[in-house]
C-alpha positions in Angstrom: 8.4 23.5 3.6 4.6 23.1 3.6 2.3 21.8 6.3 -0.7 19.6 5.8 -3.4 19.9 8.5 -5.5 16.8 9.0 -8.7 17.0 11.1 -9.8 13.9 12.9 -13.1 13.2 14.7 -13.5 15.2 17.9 -11.9 18.2 16.1 -8.4 16.9 16.8 -6.0 18.3 14.3 -2.6 16.8 13.2 -0.1 18.9 11.4 2.2 17.0 9.0 5.3 18.6 7.6 5.8 18.0 3.9 9.0 18.3 1.8 8.7 20.5 -1.2 8.8 17.5 -3.6 5.8 16.0 -1.8 3.5 19.0 -2.3 2.4 18.3 -5.9 1.5 14.6 -5.1 -0.4 15.6 -1.9 -2.3 18.3 -3.8 -3.2 15.7 -6.5 -4.4 13.2 -3.8 -6.4 15.9 -2.1 -8.1 16.8 -5.4 -8.9 13.1 -5.9 -10.3 12.9 -2.3 -12.5 15.9 -3.0 -13.9 14.4 -6.2 -14.5 11.1 -4.4 -16.3 12.8 -1.5 -18.5 14.8 -3.9 -19.5 11.6 -5.7 -20.3 9.8 -2.5 -22.4 12.7 -1.3 -24.4 12.6 -4.6 -24.9 8.8 -4.1 -26.1 9.5 -0.5 -28.5 12.1 -1.7 -29.9 9.8 -4.4 -30.3 7.0 -1.8 -32.2 9.3 0.6 -34.5 10.4 -2.2 -35.2 6.7 -3.2 -35.8 5.7 0.5 -38.2 8.6 1.0 -40.1 7.6 -2.2 -40.3 4.0 -1.0 -41.6 5.1 2.4 -44.2 7.3 0.7 -45.2 4.4 -1.6 -45.6 2.0 1.3 -47.7 4.5 3.3 -49.9 5.0 0.2 -50.2 1.2 -0.3 -51.2 0.7 3.3 -53.9 3.4 3.2 -55.4 2.0 0.0 -55.4 -1.5 1.4 -57.5 -0.6 4.5 
């Protein structure tokens, strides 16, 4: 038997018992989740860089306008 520990907001942890036949599927789904999370983090980083560039561009435009 294996146990999956799931962390919720507020550091609350739930332990879920898995049958041995469930383990390969749960591992596959966890790998999928990690890939998705990494992709979303990359998108967030790109969005932050784009927003910073837009803010800098607007400040420059305002300075040149005055």
